[in-house]
C-alpha positions in Angstrom: -243.8 -181.3 48.7 -245.9 -181.9 45.7 -244.1 -180.9 42.1 -245.5 -179.5 39.1 -245.5 -182.0 36.2 -246.7 -181.2 32.2 -248.2 -183.8 32.0 -250.5 -185.0 35.3 -252.7 -188.0 35.7 -255.8 -185.8 36.2 -255.3 -183.9 32.5 -254.3 -186.8 30.6 -255.8 -189.9 31.9 -257.3 -190.4 28.6 -253.4 -190.9 26.7 -252.6 -193.1 29.4 -255.4 -195.0 28.1 -255.1 -194.4 24.9 -251.4 -195.6 24.8 -252.3 -198.7 26.5 -254.8 -199.6 23.7 -251.9 -199.3 21.2 -250.0 -201.2 23.3 -252.7 -204.1 23.5 -253.4 -204.0 19.5 -249.1 -204.2 18.9 -249.2 -206.9 21.3 -252.3 -208.6 19.4 -250.9 -208.2 16.2 -247.7 -209.6 16.9 -249.2 -213.1 18.6 -252.3 -212.9 16.5 -250.8 -212.5 13.0 -247.1 -212.3 13.0 -246.5 -215.3 15.4 -249.6 -216.8 15.6 -247.8 -220.7 15.2 -244.7 -221.2 17.5 -241.7 -220.8 15.1 -237.9 -219.8 16.2 -237.1 -216.4 15.5 -234.0 -216.3 13.4 -231.3 -213.2 13.4 -233.4 -211.4 10.3 -237.0 -211.7 11.8 -235.2 -210.2 15.2 -233.4 -207.5 13.2 -236.6 -206.7 11.5 -238.4 -206.3 15.1 -236.0 -204.3 16.8 -235.5 -201.8 13.8 -239.3 -201.8 14.3 -239.5 -201.3 17.9 -236.6 -198.8 17.9 -238.2 -196.6 15.0 -242.0 -196.8 17.2 -240.1 -195.4 19.9 -238.5 -193.0 18.0 -241.4 -191.6 16.6 -243.3 -191.4 19.7 -240.4 -189.3 20.7 -240.9 -186.9 17.8 -244.4 -186.6 18.4 -244.2 -186.0 21.9 -241.5 -183.2 21.2 -243.7 -181.7 18.7 -247.1 -182.3 21.3 -244.7 -180.6 23.7 -244.4 -177.4 21.7 -247.3 -176.9 20.5 -249.2 -177.3 24.0 -246.6 -174.8 25.5 -244.9 -172.8 23.1 -241.5 -173.1 24.6 -238.4 -174.5 22.3 -236.8 -175.5 25.9 -239.4 -177.6 27.5 -239.5 -179.8 24.4 -236.1 -180.1 24.1 -236.1 -181.3 27.8 -239.2 -183.3 27.4 -237.6 -184.9 24.1 -234.1 -185.7 25.6 -235.7 -186.9 28.9 -237.4 -189.7 27.0 -234.6 -190.3 25.0 -232.1 -190.8 27.5 -234.9 -192.8 30.0 -235.3 -194.8 26.8 -231.6 -195.6 26.4 -231.1 -196.6 30.0 -234.1 -198.8 30.2 -232.9 -200.5 27.1 -229.3 -201.1 28.3 -230.4 -202.5 31.6 -232.3 -204.6 29.5 -229.4 -206.6 28.4 -229.0 -207.7 31.7 -232.4 -209.5 31.4 -230.8 -211.3 28.0 -228.2 -212.8 30.3 -230.8 -214.5 32.3 -233.0 -215.5 29.5 -230.2 -217.7 27.9 -229.4 -218.9 31.3 -233.2 -219.7 32.0 -234.0 -221.0 28.0 -231.2 -223.6 28.8 -232.0 -224.6 32.1 -235.1 -225.8 31.6 -234.4 -226.7 28.0 -236.7 -224.6 26.3 -236.6 -225.3 22.5 -236.2 -222.5 20.3 -239.8 -222.7 18.8 -241.4 -221.9 21.8 -238.8 -219.1 23.3 -241.0 -216.4 21.8 -244.3 -217.7 23.3 -242.3 -217.5 26.7 -240.9 -213.8 26.4 -244.2 -212.9 24.6 -246.6 -213.7 28.0 -243.6 -212.6 30.5 -243.4 -209.1 28.7 -247.1 -209.1 29.4 -246.5 -209.5 33.0 -243.7 -207.1 32.6 -246.0 -204.3 31.8 -248.1 -204.9 34.4 -245.5 -204.8 37.1 -243.4 -202.1 35.7 -246.9 -199.8 35.4 -247.1 -200.7 39.4 -243.4 -199.7 40.1 -244.1 -196.3 38.2 -247.3 -195.6 39.7 -245.9 -196.2 43.3 -242.7 -194.0 42.5 -244.7 -191.2 41.5 -245.5 -191.2 44.4 -242.6 -191.9 46.6 -240.4 -189.9 44.7 -241.8 -186.5 45.5 -240.0 -187.1 49.0 -236.6 -186.3 48.9 -236.1 -188.7 51.6 -237.4 -191.5 48.9 -234.9 -189.4 46.4 -232.0 -189.8 48.3 -232.5 -193.5 49.7 -233.4 -194.9 46.0 -230.0 -192.6 44.7 -228.4 -194.5 47.5 -229.1 -197.9 46.4 -228.6 -197.2 42.9 -224.7 -196.5 43.7 -224.6 -199.5 46.0 -226.0 -201.7 43.2 -223.7 -200.3 41.0 -220.9 -201.4 42.9 -222.1 -204.6 43.7 -222.3 -204.9 40.0 -218.6 -204.2 39.2 -217.2 -206.9 42.0 -219.9 -209.5 41.5 -219.1 -212.9 40.3 -219.0 -213.6 36.4 -220.5 -217.0 37.2 -224.2 -217.1 35.7 -227.0 -217.7 38.2 -228.2 -221.5 38.6 -232.0 -221.5 38.2 -231.6 -224.9 40.2 -230.6 -223.0 43.6 -233.3 -220.3 43.5 -236.3 -220.7 46.1 -238.8 -219.9 43.8 -238.0 -222.6 41.6 -237.7 -225.1 44.7 -240.5 -223.4 45.9 -242.8 -224.7 43.1 -241.6 -227.8 42.3 -242.2 -228.7 46.0 -246.0 -227.5 45.9 -247.0 -227.6 42.8 -247.4 -230.5 40.0 -244.5 -230.0 37.4 -244.7 -232.3 34.1 -241.5 -233.9 34.1 -241.2 -233.1 29.8 -242.5 -230.4 27.4 -245.8 -230.8 26.2 -245.2 -228.2 23.2 -246.1 -224.9 23.4 -248.8 -225.6 26.5 -248.3 -224.1 30.1 -250.4 -227.0 31.7 -251.4 -230.3 30.7 -253.4 -232.7 32.4 -252.4 -236.1 32.8 -253.9 -239.2 34.4 -256.5 -236.6 35.4 -254.5 -234.6 37.0 -253.5 -230.4 36.0 -249.5 -230.3 35.9 -248.0 -227.6 35.1 -244.8 -227.7 32.2 -241.5 -226.8 32.5 -242.5 -223.9 30.3 -244.7 -222.5 32.7 -242.2 -222.7 35.5 -239.7 -220.6 32.8 -242.8 -218.1 32.6 -242.6 -217.4 36.7 -238.8 -217.1 37.2 -238.7 -214.7 34.5 -241.1 -212.8 35.7 -239.5 -212.9 38.9 -236.1 -211.7 37.9 -238.4 -208.8 35.8 -239.6 -207.6 39.1 -235.9 -207.7 40.6 -234.6 -205.5 37.6 -237.4 -203.2 38.1 -236.2 -202.3 41.3 -233.0 -200.7 39.6 -234.2 -199.6 36.4 -237.7 -197.4 37.3 -235.5 -195.2 39.5 -232.9 -194.9 37.5 -235.2 -193.5 34.8 -237.1 -191.2 38.1 -233.3 -189.7 38.6 -233.5 -188.5 34.9 -237.3 -187.3 34.9 -240.1 -186.5 37.3 -242.8 -187.1 34.7 -244.3 -190.2 35.0 -245.8 -190.3 31.4 -242.3 -190.3 30.2 -241.1 -192.8 32.7 -244.4 -194.9 31.7 -243.8 -194.5 27.8 -239.8 -194.8 27.6 -240.7 -197.8 29.7 -242.7 -199.7 27.9 -241.0 -199.0 24.5 -238.4 -200.8 26.1 -239.6 -203.5 27.2 -241.9 -204.3 23.8 -238.0 -204.3 22.2 -236.7 -206.9 24.4 -238.0 -210.1 22.8 -236.6 -208.6 19.9 -233.3 -207.8 21.1 -232.8 -210.9 23.3 -233.3 -213.1 19.7 -230.6 -210.8 18.3 -228.3 -210.9 20.6 -228.7 -214.0 22.2 -226.0 -215.8 20.8 -223.0 -213.0 21.0 -224.1 -211.7 24.1 -221.5 -213.5 26.0 -218.8 -211.4 23.6 -220.2 -207.8 25.8 -218.3 -209.4 28.6 -217.5 -205.8 29.5 -220.9 -205.0 29.5 -221.5 -204.8 33.3 -219.1 -202.1 34.1 -221.0 -199.6 32.0 -224.2 -200.7 33.2 -222.8 -200.3 36.9 -221.2 -197.2 36.1 -224.5 -196.3 34.6 -226.3 -196.8 37.6 -223.5 -195.0 39.7 -224.0 -191.8 38.1 -227.5 -191.7 37.9 -227.6 -192.3 41.9 -224.9 -189.4 42.1 -227.7 -187.5 40.3 -230.4 -188.3 42.8 -228.1 -188.2 45.9 -225.8 -184.8 44.7 -225.3 -183.8 41.0 -228.9 -182.2 40.5 -228.4 -180.0 44.3 -225.2 -178.8 42.2 -226.7 -177.6 39.5 -229.5 -175.8 41.2 -232.1 -178.7 41.2 -231.6 -180.7 37.6 -228.3 -181.9 36.3 -228.1 -181.3 32.8 -230.4 -183.3 30.4 -228.2 -183.5 27.6 -225.2 -184.6 29.1 -226.7 -186.8 31.2 -227.7 -188.4 27.6 -223.6 -188.5 26.6 -222.5 -189.6 30.0 -225.0 -192.7 29.7 -223.9 -193.3 25.6 -220.7 -193.4 26.8 -220.4 -196.0 29.7 -222.5 -198.2 27.4 -221.5 -197.5 24.1 -217.7 -197.5 25.9 -217.9 -200.6 27.5 -219.6 -202.6 24.1 -216.8 -201.1 22.1 -213.9 -202.4 24.5 -215.6 -205.6 24.9 -215.3 -206.3 21.1 -211.6 -204.7 21.3 -210.1 -206.7 24.4 -210.8 -210.7 24.1 -212.3 -211.8 27.9 -209.8 -213.4 30.0 -208.3 -217.1 29.5 -210.2 -216.8 25.8 -207.7 -218.2 23.1 -206.4 -216.2 20.4 -206.5 -217.2 16.3 -203.0 -217.8 17.3 -203.3 -220.2 19.5 -205.1 -222.5 17.8 -202.5 -223.1 15.0 
């Protein structure tokens, strides 16, 4: 059954083009000006960029709220749209922390020097933007059918439950089928060649470990998108809100990595907050929305998600991980 959208693509195609132009411009500014030369991104630089990306997302949210109120002249609709964008952004931003765990493992496995990590993540983000756009376009069509909504909702619940009980061991890229396939079917150099993804040796073209790391990161993002895109569709049925909140969260992922890479292991309880979030949004899709006449209150959704994520982070800092030595043990 067709759903009535506030921002149908046929009417707002110009906005998508303008937004993509903005994203391309920001990425060009990032790589062409601020990161023209490869260098290790420090804590201060990562903090500044994180603040910049979050601020841009909040400014956009304010503009979207203002435009919605001007267009429809209804405070309730404007509030709904503003909260839906913010909730979607928080969900995607929170789930992206899982990507950071993978980034740390992959860069360590391939021995990617700190000064080249930004380059890998930059092109990884471009690929992620393309794949997310495809996923969201498909989702906007499929999520019109109640059966698909129920299937995705059940999938999120199962994924959340599995996440709560999954092993604490980090993934081993050497056992991944994609890595094995690439090393078997393409020539791979046995060492880094600066920030190059390909290099010629003895007249033959070789992929560098930097390229293999990039492909693996792209593959893991596709896996993460299977969770995150349906999760945001549980919050809003507006593809434009799903797209923009998703893209803003992805754009800030690189700076978030450089900000948290050194301390991400301290958030040992965060997986439980993420798992509860997935279970919650799965329940919204399969049950809670029906209980509340088709739409669970977005303000309560945001509060619940913030409680799960913020609570798991706070508890991670208050409760040391199992096996961690206390200061007294060191004396």
